[in-house]
LUMVEX-656979 format. One record per residue (C-alpha): residue number from 0; residue in three letters; x, y, z. Coordinates in nm, 3 decimals. Each point is the difference from the previous one (the first is absolute). Layout:
! LUMVEX-656979
drenvex k = NUM, r = Ala, px = X, py = Y, pz = Z;
...
//
This chain:
! LUMVEX-656979
drenvex k = 0, r = Met, px = -6.021, py = 5.023, pz = -15.721;
drenvex k = 1, r = Leu, px = 0.378, py = 0.002, pz = -0.018;
drenvex k = 2, r = Met, px = 0.178, py = 0.106, pz = 0.315;
drenvex k = 3, r = Pro, px = 0.289, py = 0.244, pz = -0.019;
drenvex k = 4, r = Pro, px = 0.348, py = -0.134, pz = 0.088;
drenvex k = 5, r = Ser, px = -0.031, py = 0.129, pz = 0.357;
drenvex k = 6, r = Gly, px = -0.314, py = -0.208, pz = 0.054;
drenvex k = 7, r = Tyr, px = -0.200, py = 0.305, pz = 0.106;
drenvex k = 8, r = Ile, px = -0.237, py = 0.246, pz = -0.162;
drenvex k = 9, r = Leu, px = -0.023, py = 0.359, pz = 0.118;
drenvex k = 10, r = Ala, px = -0.358, py = 0.130, pz = -0.019;
drenvex k = 11, r = Ile, px = -0.074, py = 0.372, pz = 0.036;
drenvex k = 12, r = Asp, px = -0.342, py = 0.139, pz = 0.090;
drenvex k = 13, r = Gln, px = -0.016, py = 0.376, pz = -0.043;
drenvex k = 14, r = Gly, px = -0.300, py = 0.138, pz = 0.184;
drenvex k = 15, r = Thr, px = -0.135, py = 0.344, pz = 0.074;
drenvex k = 16, r = Thr, px = 0.159, py = 0.020, pz = 0.343;
drenvex k = 17, r = Gly, px = 0.318, py = -0.199, pz = -0.051;
drenvex k = 18, r = Thr, px = 0.213, py = -0.269, pz = -0.159;
drenvex k = 19, r = Thr, px = -0.009, py = -0.366, pz = 0.104;
drenvex k = 20, r = Ala, px = 0.275, py = -0.240, pz = -0.109;
drenvex k = 21, r = Leu, px = -0.041, py = -0.377, pz = 0.032;
drenvex k = 22, r = Leu, px = 0.269, py = -0.261, pz = -0.052;
drenvex k = 23, r = Val, px = -0.165, py = -0.325, pz = -0.113;
drenvex k = 24, r = Asp, px = 0.170, py = -0.340, pz = -0.020;
drenvex k = 25, r = Gly, px = -0.051, py = -0.274, pz = -0.259;
drenvex k = 26, r = Ser, px = -0.297, py = -0.147, pz = 0.185;
drenvex k = 27, r = Gly, px = -0.181, py = 0.334, pz = 0.007;
drenvex k = 28, r = Arg, px = 0.070, py = 0.063, pz = 0.368;
drenvex k = 29, r = Val, px = 0.073, py = 0.357, pz = 0.110;
drenvex k = 30, r = Val, px = 0.337, py = -0.013, pz = 0.174;
drenvex k = 31, r = Trp, px = 0.050, py = 0.373, pz = 0.057;
drenvex k = 32, r = Gln, px = -0.203, py = 0.318, pz = -0.024;
drenvex k = 33, r = Ala, px = 0.044, py = 0.371, pz = 0.059;
drenvex k = 34, r = Tyr, px = -0.214, py = 0.309, pz = -0.020;
drenvex k = 35, r = Gln, px = 0.104, py = 0.361, pz = -0.046;
drenvex k = 36, r = Glu, px = -0.244, py = 0.289, pz = 0.013;
drenvex k = 37, r = Ile, px = -0.004, py = 0.275, pz = -0.259;
drenvex k = 38, r = Thr, px = -0.116, py = 0.359, pz = 0.044;
drenvex k = 39, r = Gln, px = -0.355, py = 0.096, pz = -0.093;
drenvex k = 40, r = Ile, px = -0.036, py = 0.344, pz = -0.159;
drenvex k = 41, r = Tyr, px = -0.349, py = 0.154, pz = -0.001;
drenvex k = 42, r = Pro, px = 0.002, py = 0.299, pz = -0.240;
drenvex k = 43, r = Gln, px = -0.376, py = 0.048, pz = 0.043;
drenvex k = 44, r = Pro, px = -0.292, py = -0.188, pz = 0.155;
drenvex k = 45, r = Gly, px = -0.056, py = -0.340, pz = -0.160;
drenvex k = 46, r = Trp, px = 0.340, py = -0.007, pz = -0.175;
drenvex k = 47, r = Val, px = 0.313, py = -0.190, pz = 0.101;
drenvex k = 48, r = Glu, px = 0.341, py = 0.015, pz = -0.165;
drenvex k = 49, r = His, px = 0.334, py = -0.172, pz = 0.056;
drenvex k = 50, r = Asn, px = 0.359, py = 0.090, pz = -0.074;
drenvex k = 51, r = Pro, px = 0.117, py = -0.248, pz = -0.268;
drenvex k = 52, r = Asn, px = 0.359, py = 0.018, pz = 0.127;
drenvex k = 53, r = Glu, px = -0.118, py = -0.103, pz = 0.347;
drenvex k = 54, r = Ile, px = -0.192, py = -0.295, pz = -0.149;
drenvex k = 55, r = Phe, px = 0.306, py = -0.111, pz = -0.196;
drenvex k = 56, r = Asp, px = 0.224, py = 0.035, pz = 0.306;
drenvex k = 57, r = Ser, px = -0.240, py = -0.204, pz = 0.217;
drenvex k = 58, r = Val, px = -0.010, py = -0.281, pz = -0.258;
drenvex k = 59, r = Met, px = 0.380, py = -0.007, pz = -0.024;
drenvex k = 60, r = Glu, px = 0.046, py = 0.009, pz = 0.378;
drenvex k = 61, r = Thr, px = -0.247, py = -0.280, pz = 0.077;
drenvex k = 62, r = Gly, px = 0.153, py = -0.207, pz = -0.281;
drenvex k = 63, r = Arg, px = 0.350, py = 0.052, pz = 0.140;
drenvex k = 64, r = Arg, px = -0.115, py = -0.101, pz = 0.346;
drenvex k = 65, r = Ala, px = -0.151, py = -0.319, pz = -0.145;
drenvex k = 66, r = Ala, px = 0.322, py = -0.085, pz = -0.183;
drenvex k = 67, r = Arg, px = 0.208, py = 0.055, pz = 0.314;
drenvex k = 68, r = Ser, px = -0.239, py = -0.213, pz = 0.208;
drenvex k = 69, r = His, px = 0.053, py = -0.316, pz = -0.209;
drenvex k = 70, r = Arg, px = 0.348, py = -0.008, pz = -0.145;
drenvex k = 71, r = Asp, px = 0.102, py = -0.356, pz = -0.079;
//
């Protein structure tokens, strides 16, 4: 795998309850992580929905926090 110029890879895990961002170095070690919850919407029993804008915002925010945490 080729490493990006910064030497880090940003991995995003979007789950049902929130967004996790991991900053991984060239050896595969997690050097930073963050989690941000997202709102669960239950329109009827057994259903769950999410606001796509909130998901997008949580991905962007955790990514920004990762970038700020490891500026070279």
